[in-house]
All heavy atoms as a GROMACS GRO file, in nm:
protein
  583
    1ARG      N    1   0.083  -0.117   0.000
    1ARG     CA    2   0.000   0.000   0.000
    1ARG      C    3   0.089   0.125   0.000
    1ARG      O    4   0.186   0.132   0.073
    1ARG     CB    5  -0.089  -0.001   0.124
    1ARG     CG    6  -0.173   0.119   0.135
    1ARG     CD    7  -0.262   0.114   0.253
    1ARG     NE    8  -0.324   0.245   0.264
    1ARG     CZ    9  -0.398   0.283   0.360
    1ARG    NH1   10  -0.423   0.200   0.459
    1ARG    NH2   11  -0.448   0.402   0.363
    2VAL      N   12   0.050   0.221  -0.080
    2VAL     CA   13   0.125   0.346  -0.088
    2VAL      C   14   0.040   0.456  -0.025
    2VAL      O   15  -0.075   0.476  -0.064
    2VAL     CB   16   0.156   0.382  -0.235
    2VAL    CG1   17   0.224   0.516  -0.244
    2VAL    CG2   18   0.241   0.274  -0.299
    3ASP      N   19   0.097   0.522   0.074
    3ASP     CA   20   0.028   0.635   0.136
    3ASP      C   21   0.080   0.764   0.075
    3ASP      O   22   0.202   0.786   0.069
    3ASP     CB   23   0.053   0.638   0.288
    3ASP     CG   24  -0.015   0.522   0.357
    3ASP    OD1   25  -0.129   0.489   0.319
    3ASP    OD2   26   0.045   0.465   0.450
    4LEU      N   27  -0.009   0.846   0.027
    4LEU     CA   28   0.029   0.973  -0.034
    4LEU      C   29   0.000   1.087   0.062
    4LEU      O   30  -0.103   1.089   0.129
    4LEU     CB   31  -0.048   0.995  -0.164
    4LEU     CG   32  -0.027   0.892  -0.274
    4LEU    CD1   33  -0.116   0.922  -0.393
    4LEU    CD2   34   0.119   0.888  -0.316
    5ARG      N   35   0.093   1.181   0.068
    5ARG     CA   36   0.072   1.304   0.145
    5ARG      C   37   0.058   1.418   0.044
    5ARG      O   38   0.158   1.475   0.000
    5ARG     CB   39   0.191   1.330   0.236
    5ARG     CG   40   0.207   1.232   0.349
    5ARG     CD   41   0.324   1.273   0.436
    5ARG     NE   42   0.423   1.346   0.355
    5ARG     CZ   43   0.552   1.339   0.371
    5ARG    NH1   44   0.603   1.263   0.462
    5ARG    NH2   45   0.634   1.408   0.294
    6LEU      N   46  -0.063   1.445   0.007
    6LEU     CA   47  -0.086   1.548  -0.094
    6LEU      C   48  -0.072   1.686  -0.032
    6LEU      O   49  -0.124   1.713   0.076
    6LEU     CB   50  -0.225   1.531  -0.156
    6LEU     CG   51  -0.247   1.398  -0.228
    6LEU    CD1   52  -0.389   1.390  -0.281
    6LEU    CD2   53  -0.147   1.380  -0.340
    7GLU      N   54   0.002   1.770  -0.103
    7GLU     CA   55   0.026   1.906  -0.058
    7GLU      C   56   0.059   1.993  -0.178
    7GLU      O   57   0.081   1.944  -0.289
    7GLU     CB   58   0.142   1.909   0.042
    7GLU     CG   59   0.272   1.854  -0.017
    7GLU     CD   60   0.383   1.842   0.085
    7GLU    OE1   61   0.410   1.942   0.154
    7GLU    OE2   62   0.440   1.733   0.097
    8ARG      N   63   0.065   2.121  -0.156
    8ARG     CA   64   0.103   2.213  -0.262
    8ARG      C   65   0.256   2.211  -0.272
    8ARG      O   66   0.325   2.232  -0.174
    8ARG     CB   67   0.056   2.354  -0.228
    8ARG     CG   68   0.079   2.452  -0.340
    8ARG     CD   69   0.009   2.581  -0.308
    8ARG     NE   70  -0.134   2.554  -0.315
    8ARG     CZ   71  -0.217   2.617  -0.396
    8ARG    NH1   72  -0.174   2.713  -0.472
    8ARG    NH2   73  -0.344   2.586  -0.398
    9VAL      N   74   0.305   2.182  -0.392
    9VAL     CA   75   0.449   2.170  -0.416
    9VAL      C   76   0.492   2.280  -0.512
    9VAL      O   77   0.437   2.294  -0.621
    9VAL     CB   78   0.484   2.031  -0.475
    9VAL    CG1   79   0.633   2.019  -0.500
    9VAL    CG2   80   0.434   1.920  -0.384
   10ASP      N   81   0.592   2.356  -0.472
   10ASP     CA   82   0.648   2.462  -0.555
   10ASP      C   83   0.737   2.397  -0.661
   10ASP      O   84   0.835   2.329  -0.627
   10ASP     CB   85   0.729   2.559  -0.469
   10ASP     CG   86   0.785   2.674  -0.548
   10ASP    OD1   87   0.866   2.649  -0.640
   10ASP    OD2   88   0.751   2.789  -0.517
   11VAL      N   89   0.704   2.415  -0.786
   11VAL     CA   90   0.775   2.350  -0.896
   11VAL      C   91   0.921   2.395  -0.903
   11VAL      O   92   1.011   2.314  -0.921
   11VAL     CB   93   0.703   2.374  -1.031
   11VAL    CG1   94   0.783   2.318  -1.147
   11VAL    CG2   95   0.563   2.314  -1.027
   12ALA      N   96   0.946   2.524  -0.885
   12ALA     CA   97   1.084   2.574  -0.892
   12ALA      C   98   1.170   2.514  -0.781
   12ALA      O   99   1.284   2.474  -0.805
   12ALA     CB  100   1.085   2.726  -0.884
   13GLU      N  101   1.116   2.504  -0.661
   13GLU     CA  102   1.191   2.444  -0.550
   13GLU      C  103   1.221   2.296  -0.578
   13GLU      O  104   1.329   2.247  -0.546
   13GLU     CB  105   1.114   2.458  -0.419
   13GLU     CG  106   1.111   2.599  -0.365
   13GLU     CD  107   1.031   2.610  -0.237
   13GLU    OE1  108   1.002   2.506  -0.173
   13GLU    OE2  109   0.999   2.722  -0.199
   14LEU      N  110   1.125   2.228  -0.635
   14LEU     CA  111   1.143   2.087  -0.671
   14LEU      C  112   1.258   2.072  -0.770
   14LEU      O  113   1.342   1.983  -0.757
   14LEU     CB  114   1.014   2.032  -0.730
   14LEU     CG  115   1.015   1.886  -0.773
   14LEU    CD1  116   1.021   1.795  -0.652
   14LEU    CD2  117   0.892   1.856  -0.856
   15LEU      N  118   1.263   2.159  -0.869
   15LEU     CA  119   1.369   2.152  -0.969
   15LEU      C  120   1.505   2.186  -0.910
   15LEU      O  121   1.605   2.123  -0.945
   15LEU     CB  122   1.338   2.243  -1.087
   15LEU     CG  123   1.225   2.195  -1.178
   15LEU    CD1  124   1.195   2.299  -1.285
   15LEU    CD2  125   1.260   2.062  -1.241
   16VAL      N  126   1.510   2.282  -0.819
   16VAL     CA  127   1.637   2.318  -0.754
   16VAL      C  128   1.691   2.198  -0.676
   16VAL      O  129   1.810   2.167  -0.681
   16VAL     CB  130   1.620   2.441  -0.663
   16VAL    CG1  131   1.740   2.460  -0.573
   16VAL    CG2  132   1.596   2.566  -0.747
   17ALA      N  133   1.603   2.129  -0.604
   17ALA     CA  134   1.644   2.012  -0.528
   17ALA      C  135   1.694   1.902  -0.621
   17ALA      O  136   1.795   1.836  -0.593
   17ALA     CB  137   1.528   1.961  -0.442
   18THR      N  138   1.627   1.884  -0.734
   18THR     CA  139   1.669   1.783  -0.831
   18THR      C  140   1.802   1.820  -0.894
   18THR      O  141   1.890   1.735  -0.912
   18THR     CB  142   1.561   1.766  -0.941
   18THR    OG1  143   1.437   1.732  -0.878
   18THR    CG2  144   1.599   1.658  -1.040
   19ASP      N  145   1.819   1.948  -0.925
   19ASP     CA  146   1.945   1.996  -0.982
   19ASP      C  147   2.063   1.957  -0.894
   19ASP      O  148   2.166   1.910  -0.942
   19ASP     CB  149   1.944   2.148  -0.999
   19ASP     CG  150   1.845   2.197  -1.102
   19ASP    OD1  151   1.785   2.114  -1.173
   19ASP    OD2  152   1.825   2.320  -1.110
   20ALA      N  153   2.047   1.977  -0.764
   20ALA     CA  154   2.156   1.947  -0.670
   20ALA      C  155   2.189   1.798  -0.670
   20ALA      O  156   2.306   1.760  -0.658
   20ALA     CB  157   2.117   1.994  -0.530
   21LEU      N  158   2.087   1.715  -0.683
   21LEU     CA  159   2.109   1.571  -0.680
   21LEU      C  160   2.176   1.518  -0.807
   21LEU      O  161   2.254   1.422  -0.802
   21LEU     CB  162   1.975   1.498  -0.658
   21LEU     CG  163   1.910   1.521  -0.523
   21LEU    CD1  164   1.768   1.464  -0.522
   21LEU    CD2  165   1.993   1.459  -0.412
   22VAL      N  166   2.145   1.577  -0.922
   22VAL     CA  167   2.201   1.527  -1.048
   22VAL      C  168   2.328   1.599  -1.091
   22VAL      O  169   2.393   1.556  -1.186
   22VAL     CB  170   2.097   1.531  -1.163
   22VAL    CG1  171   1.977   1.445  -1.131
   22VAL    CG2  172   2.057   1.671  -1.199
   23ALA      N  173   2.366   1.704  -1.022
   23ALA     CA  174   2.484   1.783  -1.061
   23ALA      C  175   2.609   1.698  -1.078
   23ALA      O  176   2.682   1.714  -1.177
   23ALA     CB  177   2.507   1.897  -0.962
   24PRO      N  178   2.639   1.605  -0.985
   24PRO     CA  179   2.760   1.524  -1.005
   24PRO      C  180   2.754   1.436  -1.131
   24PRO      O  181   2.855   1.420  -1.200
   24PRO     CB  182   2.766   1.436  -0.879
   24PRO     CG  183   2.683   1.507  -0.778
   24PRO     CD  184   2.577   1.580  -0.856
   25LEU      N  185   2.637   1.382  -1.162
   25LEU     CA  186   2.622   1.299  -1.282
   25LEU      C  187   2.639   1.383  -1.408
   25LEU      O  188   2.703   1.340  -1.504
   25LEU     CB  189   2.484   1.233  -1.284
   25LEU     CG  190   2.448   1.142  -1.167
   25LEU    CD1  191   2.301   1.101  -1.175
   25LEU    CD2  192   2.538   1.022  -1.166
   26VAL      N  193   2.581   1.501  -1.406
   26VAL     CA  194   2.590   1.593  -1.521
   26VAL      C  195   2.736   1.634  -1.543
   26VAL      O  196   2.786   1.632  -1.656
   26VAL     CB  197   2.500   1.716  -1.498
   26VAL    CG1  198   2.527   1.824  -1.600
   26VAL    CG2  199   2.353   1.675  -1.500
   27ALA      N  200   2.804   1.667  -1.435
   27ALA     CA  201   2.945   1.709  -1.446
   27ALA      C  202   3.033   1.595  -1.496
   27ALA      O  203   3.123   1.617  -1.577
   27ALA     CB  204   2.993   1.759  -1.310
   28ALA      N  205   3.007   1.474  -1.449
   28ALA     CA  206   3.089   1.360  -1.489
   28ALA      C  207   3.082   1.334  -1.639
   28ALA      O  208   3.180   1.290  -1.699
   28ALA     CB  209   3.045   1.235  -1.412
   29LYS      N  210   2.967   1.362  -1.699
   29LYS     CA  211   2.952   1.341  -1.844
   29LYS      C  212   2.971   1.469  -1.923
   29LYS      O  213   2.953   1.470  -2.044
   29LYS     CB  214   2.815   1.281  -1.874
   29LYS     CG  215   2.806   1.136  -1.829
   29LYS     CD  216   2.683   1.067  -1.879
   29LYS     CE  217   2.686   1.042  -2.027
   29LYS     NZ  218   2.567   0.967  -2.073
   30GLN      N  219   3.006   1.576  -1.855
   30GLN     CA  220   3.029   1.706  -1.918
   30GLN      C  221   2.909   1.748  -2.004
   30GLN      O  222   2.923   1.789  -2.119
   30GLN     CB  223   3.157   1.704  -2.001
   30GLN     CG  224   3.278   1.674  -1.917
   30GLN     CD  225   3.405   1.662  -1.997
   30GLN    OE1  226   3.403   1.656  -2.120
   30GLN    NE2  227   3.517   1.660  -1.930
   31LEU      N  228   2.790   1.738  -1.944
   31LEU     CA  229   2.668   1.775  -2.013
   31LEU      C  230   2.628   1.918  -1.982
   31LEU      O  231   2.659   1.970  -1.876
   31LEU     CB  232   2.553   1.683  -1.970
   31LEU     CG  233   2.569   1.534  -1.996
   31LEU    CD1  234   2.451   1.457  -1.937
   31LEU    CD2  235   2.581   1.507  -2.144
   32ALA      N  236   2.558   1.978  -2.074
   32ALA     CA  237   2.492   2.106  -2.047
   32ALA      C  238   2.356   2.070  -1.987
   32ALA      O  239   2.282   1.991  -2.044
   32ALA     CB  240   2.475   2.185  -2.176
   33TYR      N  241   2.326   2.126  -1.871
   33TYR     CA  242   2.200   2.094  -1.802
   33TYR      C  243   2.130   2.224  -1.767
   33TYR      O  244   2.191   2.315  -1.711
   33TYR     CB  245   2.230   2.013  -1.676
   33TYR     CG  246   2.107   1.981  -1.594
   33TYR    CD1  247   2.017   1.886  -1.638
   33TYR    CD2  248   2.083   2.045  -1.475
   33TYR    CE1  249   1.904   1.856  -1.564
   33TYR    CE2  250   1.972   2.015  -1.399
   33TYR     CZ  251   1.882   1.921  -1.444
   33TYR     OH  252   1.771   1.891  -1.370
   34ARG      N  253   2.003   2.230  -1.802
   34ARG     CA  254   1.929   2.354  -1.778
   34ARG      C  255   1.787   2.323  -1.736
   34ARG      O  256   1.725   2.230  -1.789
   34ARG     CB  257   1.927   2.435  -1.907
   34ARG     CG  258   1.872   2.574  -1.889
   34ARG     CD  259   1.885   2.651  -2.017
   34ARG     NE  260   1.751   2.702  -2.044
   34ARG     CZ  261   1.713   2.756  -2.154
   34ARG    NH1  262   1.795   2.763  -2.255
   34ARG    NH2  263   1.593   2.801  -2.170
   35THR      N  264   1.736   2.401  -1.642
   35THR     CA  265   1.596   2.391  -1.604
   35THR      C  266   1.532   2.527  -1.624
   35THR      O  267   1.598   2.630  -1.612
   35THR     CB  268   1.577   2.347  -1.458
   35THR    OG1  269   1.640   2.440  -1.372
   35THR    CG2  270   1.633   2.208  -1.433
   36GLU      N  271   1.405   2.525  -1.656
   36GLU     CA  272   1.332   2.651  -1.679
   36GLU      C  273   1.189   2.631  -1.630
   36GLU      O  274   1.124   2.531  -1.662
   36GLU     CB  275   1.331   2.682  -1.828
   36GLU     CG  276   1.260   2.809  -1.864
   36GLU     CD  277   1.263   2.832  -2.015
   36GLU    OE1  278   1.363   2.796  -2.080
   36GLU    OE2  279   1.163   2.884  -2.066
   37VAL      N  280   1.142   2.725  -1.550
   37VAL     CA  281   1.006   2.718  -1.498
   37VAL      C  282   0.933   2.845  -1.540
   37VAL      O  283   0.975   2.956  -1.506
   37VAL     CB  284   1.006   2.708  -1.344
   37VAL    CG1  285   0.864   2.704  -1.291
   37VAL    CG2  286   1.083   2.586  -1.299
   38ALA      N  287   0.826   2.829  -1.615
   38ALA     CA  288   0.745   2.943  -1.655
   38ALA      C  289   0.653   2.982  -1.539
   38ALA      O  290   0.612   2.897  -1.459
   38ALA     CB  291   0.661   2.907  -1.777
   39ALA      N  292   0.622   3.107  -1.529
   39ALA     CA  293   0.531   3.156  -1.425
   39ALA      C  294   0.390   3.103  -1.451
   39ALA      O  295   0.354   3.073  -1.565
   39ALA     CB  296   0.530   3.307  -1.423
   40ALA      N  297   0.314   3.090  -1.345
   40ALA     CA  298   0.173   3.052  -1.358
   40ALA      C  299   0.099   3.164  -1.431
   40ALA      O  300   0.148   3.277  -1.440
   40ALA     CB  301   0.114   3.029  -1.219
   41PRO      N  302  -0.018   3.134  -1.484
   41PRO     CA  303  -0.093   3.237  -1.559
   41PRO      C  304  -0.116   3.366  -1.482
   41PRO      O  305  -0.121   3.474  -1.541
   41PRO     CB  306  -0.227   3.168  -1.590
   41PRO     CG  307  -0.193   3.022  -1.593
   41PRO     CD  308  -0.085   3.005  -1.489
   42ASP      N  309  -0.125   3.358  -1.350
   42ASP     CA  310  -0.146   3.480  -1.271
   42ASP      C  311  -0.015   3.548  -1.233
   42ASP      O  312  -0.013   3.645  -1.158
   42ASP     CB  313  -0.229   3.450  -1.146
   42ASP     CG  314  -0.157   3.358  -1.048
   42ASP    OD1  315  -0.043   3.315  -1.077
   42ASP    OD2  316  -0.215   3.328  -0.941
   43GLY      N  317   0.097   3.496  -1.283
   43GLY     CA  318   0.227   3.556  -1.257
   43GLY      C  319   0.297   3.502  -1.134
   43GLY      O  320   0.411   3.538  -1.106
   44SER      N  321   0.231   3.416  -1.060
   44SER     CA  322   0.291   3.360  -0.939
   44SER      C  323   0.380   3.240  -0.974
   44SER      O  324   0.381   3.192  -1.086
   44SER     CB  325   0.182   3.316  -0.841
   44SER     OG  326   0.107   3.209  -0.896
   45ALA      N  327   0.451   3.192  -0.872
   45ALA     CA  328   0.533   3.073  -0.891
   45ALA      C  329   0.441   2.953  -0.912
   45ALA      O  330   0.343   2.938  -0.840
   45ALA     CB  331   0.621   3.051  -0.769
   46PRO      N  332   0.469   2.869  -1.010
   46PRO     CA  333   0.382   2.755  -1.037
   46PRO      C  334   0.391   2.650  -0.926
   46PRO      O  335   0.498   2.623  -0.874
   46PRO     CB  336   0.432   2.700  -1.170
   46PRO     CG  337   0.571   2.749  -1.181
   46PRO     CD  338   0.580   2.876  -1.105
   47THR      N  339   0.276   2.594  -0.893
   47THR     CA  340   0.269   2.487  -0.795
   47THR      C  341   0.181   2.375  -0.849
   47THR      O  342   0.103   2.396  -0.941
   47THR     CB  343   0.208   2.536  -0.661
   47THR    OG1  344   0.076   2.584  -0.684
   47THR    CG2  345   0.293   2.645  -0.597
   48VAL      N  346   0.199   2.258  -0.791
   48VAL     CA  347   0.114   2.144  -0.823
   48VAL      C  348   0.068   2.083  -0.691
   48VAL      O  349   0.132   2.099  -0.588
   48VAL     CB  350   0.186   2.037  -0.909
   48VAL    CG1  351   0.218   2.091  -1.046
   48VAL    CG2  352   0.311   1.987  -0.841
   49HIS      N  353  -0.043   2.013  -0.696
   49HIS     CA  354  -0.095   1.944  -0.578
   49HIS      C  355  -0.053   1.798  -0.592
   49HIS      O  356  -0.102   1.726  -0.678
   49HIS     CB  357  -0.248   1.957  -0.575
   49HIS     CG  358  -0.309   1.909  -0.448
   49HIS    ND1  359  -0.295   1.976  -0.329
   49HIS    CD2  360  -0.384   1.800  -0.420
   49HIS    CE1  361  -0.358   1.912  -0.235
   49HIS    NE2  362  -0.413   1.803  -0.288
   50ALA      N  363   0.046   1.756  -0.509
   50ALA     CA  364   0.103   1.623  -0.524
   50ALA      C  365   0.172   1.580  -0.396
   50ALA      O  366   0.187   1.659  -0.302
   50ALA     CB  367   0.205   1.623  -0.638
   51ASP      N  368   0.218   1.457  -0.393
   51ASP     CA  369   0.304   1.409  -0.286
   51ASP      C  370   0.446   1.453  -0.324
   51ASP      O  371   0.501   1.406  -0.425
   51ASP     CB  372   0.294   1.257  -0.276
   51ASP     CG  373   0.379   1.200  -0.164
   51ASP    OD1  374   0.502   1.220  -0.167
   51ASP    OD2  375   0.322   1.136  -0.074
   52ALA      N  376   0.505   1.541  -0.246
   52ALA     CA  377   0.635   1.600  -0.281
   52ALA      C  378   0.744   1.494  -0.296
   52ALA      O  379   0.825   1.502  -0.390
   52ALA     CB  380   0.676   1.703  -0.176
   53ASP      N  381   0.748   1.398  -0.206
   53ASP     CA  382   0.852   1.295  -0.214
   53ASP      C  383   0.838   1.208  -0.338
   53ASP      O  384   0.937   1.178  -0.405
   53ASP     CB  385   0.850   1.207  -0.089
   53ASP     CG  386   0.890   1.283   0.036
   53ASP    OD1  387   0.964   1.383   0.026
   53ASP    OD2  388   0.848   1.242   0.146
   54LYS      N  389   0.716   1.168  -0.367
   54LYS     CA  390   0.693   1.084  -0.486
   54LYS      C  391   0.724   1.161  -0.613
   54LYS      O  392   0.785   1.109  -0.707
   54LYS     CB  393   0.549   1.033  -0.490
   54LYS     CG  394   0.508   0.951  -0.370
   54LYS     CD  395   0.572   0.815  -0.370
   54LYS     CE  396   0.515   0.727  -0.262
   54LYS     NZ  397   0.588   0.729  -0.138
   55LEU      N  398   0.681   1.286  -0.619
   55LEU     CA  399   0.706   1.369  -0.736
   55LEU      C  400   0.856   1.391  -0.755
   55LEU      O  401   0.907   1.385  -0.867
   55LEU     CB  402   0.632   1.502  -0.725
   55LEU     CG  403   0.638   1.594  -0.844
   55LEU    CD1  404   0.588   1.525  -0.970
   55LEU    CD2  405   0.558   1.721  -0.816
   56GLN      N  406   0.928   1.414  -0.645
   56GLN     CA  407   1.074   1.430  -0.651
   56GLN      C  408   1.138   1.303  -0.708
   56GLN      O  409   1.226   1.311  -0.793
   56GLN     CB  410   1.129   1.457  -0.511
   56GLN     CG  411   1.280   1.461  -0.505
   56GLN     CD  412   1.336   1.590  -0.556
   56GLN    OE1  413   1.292   1.695  -0.513
   56GLN    NE2  414   1.432   1.585  -0.645
   57GLN      N  415   1.093   1.187  -0.664
   57GLN     CA  416   1.150   1.061  -0.712
   57GLN      C  417   1.123   1.040  -0.860
   57GLN      O  418   1.210   0.996  -0.935
   57GLN     CB  419   1.096   0.943  -0.631
   57GLN     CG  420   1.165   0.813  -0.663
   57GLN     CD  421   1.314   0.816  -0.632
   57GLN    OE1  422   1.353   0.851  -0.521
   57GLN    NE2  423   1.397   0.782  -0.730
   58ILE      N  424   1.002   1.074  -0.904
   58ILE     CA  425   0.968   1.061  -1.046
   58ILE      C  426   1.057   1.152  -1.131
   58ILE      O  427   1.114   1.110  -1.232
   58ILE     CB  428   0.818   1.093  -1.069
   58ILE    CG1  429   0.731   0.984  -1.007
   58ILE    CG2  430   0.788   1.111  -1.218
   58ILE    CD1  431   0.585   1.022  -0.995
   59LEU      N  432   1.068   1.278  -1.088
   59LEU     CA  433   1.150   1.372  -1.163
   59LEU      C  434   1.296   1.328  -1.164
   59LEU      O  435   1.364   1.334  -1.267
   59LEU     CB  436   1.136   1.513  -1.104
   59LEU     CG  437   1.210   1.623  -1.176
   59LEU    CD1  438   1.166   1.634  -1.322
   59LEU    CD2  439   1.189   1.756  -1.104
   60LEU      N  440   1.346   1.282  -1.050
   60LEU     CA  441   1.483   1.235  -1.041
   60LEU      C  442   1.507   1.116  -1.135
   60LEU      O  443   1.609   1.110  -1.205
   60LEU     CB  444   1.516   1.197  -0.897
   60LEU     CG  445   1.660   1.158  -0.868
   60LEU    CD1  446   1.756   1.271  -0.904
   60LEU    CD2  447   1.675   1.121  -0.722
   61ASN      N  448   1.412   1.023  -1.140
   61ASN     CA  449   1.424   0.909  -1.232
   61ASN      C  450   1.430   0.955  -1.377
   61ASN      O  451   1.511   0.906  -1.456
   61ASN     CB  452   1.308   0.812  -1.213
   61ASN     CG  453   1.314   0.735  -1.083
   61ASN    OD1  454   1.416   0.733  -1.015
   61ASN    ND2  455   1.204   0.673  -1.047
   62LEU      N  456   1.343   1.047  -1.415
   62LEU     CA  457   1.342   1.096  -1.552
   62LEU      C  458   1.472   1.166  -1.589
   62LEU      O  459   1.530   1.142  -1.696
   62LEU     CB  460   1.223   1.191  -1.574
   62LEU     CG  461   1.085   1.128  -1.572
   62LEU    CD1  462   0.978   1.236  -1.570
   62LEU    CD2  463   1.067   1.035  -1.690
   63VAL      N  464   1.520   1.252  -1.500
   63VAL     CA  465   1.641   1.328  -1.530
   63VAL      C  466   1.764   1.237  -1.531
   63VAL      O  467   1.849   1.249  -1.620
   63VAL     CB  468   1.659   1.446  -1.432
   63VAL    CG1  469   1.793   1.514  -1.450
   63VAL    CG2  470   1.546   1.547  -1.450
   64THR      N  471   1.774   1.146  -1.435
   64THR     CA  472   1.891   1.057  -1.435
   64THR      C  473   1.892   0.966  -1.558
   64THR      O  474   1.999   0.937  -1.612
   64THR     CB  475   1.903   0.973  -1.306
   64THR    OG1  476   1.783   0.900  -1.286
   64THR    CG2  477   1.933   1.061  -1.186
   65ASN      N  478   1.774   0.924  -1.603
   65ASN     CA  479   1.769   0.846  -1.727
   65ASN      C  480   1.813   0.930  -1.846
   65ASN      O  481   1.886   0.882  -1.934
   65ASN     CB  482   1.629   0.790  -1.752
   65ASN     CG  483   1.600   0.668  -1.669
   65ASN    OD1  484   1.690   0.604  -1.616
   65ASN    ND2  485   1.473   0.636  -1.655
   66ALA      N  486   1.771   1.054  -1.850
   66ALA     CA  487   1.812   1.142  -1.959
   66ALA      C  488   1.963   1.162  -1.958
   66ALA      O  489   2.029   1.156  -2.063
   66ALA     CB  490   1.741   1.277  -1.948
   67VAL      N  491   2.020   1.181  -1.840
   67VAL     CA  492   2.165   1.198  -1.828
   67VAL      C  493   2.236   1.069  -1.871
   67VAL      O  494   2.333   1.073  -1.946
   67VAL     CB  495   2.204   1.238  -1.683
   67VAL    CG1  496   2.354   1.227  -1.661
   67VAL    CG2  497   2.153   1.378  -1.651
   68LYS      N  498   2.186   0.959  -1.825
   68LYS     CA  499   2.246   0.828  -1.855
   68LYS      C  500   2.250   0.799  -2.005
   68LYS      O  501   2.349   0.746  -2.056
   68LYS     CB  502   2.166   0.721  -1.783
   68LYS     CG  503   2.216   0.582  -1.793
   68LYS     CD  504   2.130   0.498  -1.698
   68LYS     CE  505   2.128   0.354  -1.727
   68LYS     NZ  506   2.041   0.279  -1.638
   69PHE      N  507   2.145   0.837  -2.077
   69PHE     CA  508   2.135   0.802  -2.218
   69PHE      C  509   2.173   0.916  -2.313
   69PHE      O  510   2.156   0.905  -2.434
   69PHE     CB  511   1.995   0.750  -2.249
   69PHE     CG  512   1.967   0.619  -2.183
   69PHE    CD1  513   1.883   0.611  -2.075
   69PHE    CD2  514   2.029   0.502  -2.226
   69PHE    CE1  515   1.857   0.489  -2.011
   69PHE    CE2  516   2.006   0.381  -2.164
   69PHE     CZ  517   1.921   0.374  -2.056
   70THR      N  518   2.228   1.024  -2.258
   70THR     CA  519   2.276   1.136  -2.341
   70THR      C  520   2.427   1.122  -2.354
   70THR      O  521   2.497   1.101  -2.256
   70THR     CB  522   2.240   1.271  -2.276
   70THR    OG1  523   2.098   1.279  -2.264
   70THR    CG2  524   2.290   1.386  -2.361
   71GLU      N  525   2.474   1.132  -2.477
   71GLU     CA  526   2.618   1.120  -2.501
   71GLU      C  527   2.696   1.233  -2.434
   71GLU      O  528   2.645   1.344  -2.419
   71GLU     CB  529   2.647   1.122  -2.652
   71GLU     CG  530   2.593   0.999  -2.724
   71GLU     CD  531   2.629   0.998  -2.871
   71GLU    OE1  532   2.730   1.061  -2.909
   71GLU    OE2  533   2.557   0.934  -2.947
   72ALA      N  534   2.818   1.203  -2.394
   72ALA     CA  535   2.904   1.302  -2.331
   72ALA      C  536   2.909   1.429  -2.416
   72ALA      O  537   2.919   1.421  -2.538
   72ALA     CB  538   3.043   1.245  -2.311
   73GLY      N  539   2.900   1.542  -2.350
   73GLY     CA  540   2.903   1.670  -2.421
   73GLY      C  541   2.767   1.716  -2.470
   73GLY      O  542   2.753   1.824  -2.524
   74GLY      N  543   2.662   1.634  -2.449
   74GLY     CA  544   2.528   1.668  -2.495
   74GLY      C  545   2.455   1.761  -2.400
   74GLY      O  546   2.514   1.823  -2.312
   75GLN      N  547   2.324   1.768  -2.417
   75GLN     CA  548   2.241   1.859  -2.339
   75GLN      C  549   2.121   1.786  -2.280
   75GLN      O  550   2.062   1.700  -2.346
   75GLN     CB  551   2.185   1.971  -2.427
   75GLN     CG  552   2.288   2.056  -2.493
   75GLN     CD  553   2.220   2.160  -2.580
   75GLN    OE1  554   2.132   2.231  -2.535
   75GLN    NE2  555   2.260   2.165  -2.706
   76VAL      N  556   2.085   1.824  -2.158
   76VAL     CA  557   1.964   1.775  -2.092
   76VAL      C  558   1.893   1.897  -2.036
   76VAL      O  559   1.957   1.985  -1.975
   76VAL     CB  560   1.997   1.676  -1.979
   76VAL    CG1  561   1.871   1.638  -1.902
   76VAL    CG2  562   2.066   1.552  -2.034
   77GLY      N  563   1.763   1.903  -2.056
   77GLY     CA  564   1.688   2.017  -2.005
   77GLY      C  565   1.552   1.976  -1.952
   77GLY      O  566   1.494   1.877  -1.997
   78VAL      N  567   1.505   2.049  -1.853
   78VAL     CA  568   1.370   2.031  -1.798
   78VAL      C  569   1.302   2.166  -1.809
   78VAL      O  570   1.350   2.265  -1.756
   78VAL     CB  571   1.376   1.986  -1.650
   78VAL    CG1  572   1.235   1.971  -1.595
   78VAL    CG2  573   1.455   1.858  -1.635
   79HIS      N  574   1.190   2.167  -1.881
   79HIS     CA  575   1.120   2.294  -1.904
   79HIS      C  576   0.975   2.278  -1.865
   79HIS      O  577   0.915   2.178  -1.888
   79HIS     CB  578   1.128   2.333  -2.051
   79HIS     CG  579   1.269   2.342  -2.099
   79HIS    ND1  580   1.347   2.451  -2.082
   79HIS    CD2  581   1.348   2.250  -2.159
   79HIS    CE1  582   1.466   2.428  -2.132
   79HIS    NE2  583   1.469   2.306  -2.179
   0.00000   0.00000   0.00000
């Protein structure tokens, strides 16, 4: 059974945390890595209603797979 703790998650903060975790992998392969977060329609920081830990793990899995399968010197981005 999976218990979810749904809460408002700041997308930019989530990406900053992910950036810190993947930075050594990105550096090891000499990749260009960039994240970009567009503002919400009302101009505020975008948020989602989710389980922060689960969402972090999903994003981390996606980014590490992208890093793993991108050739050295390539680019990975999250927008």
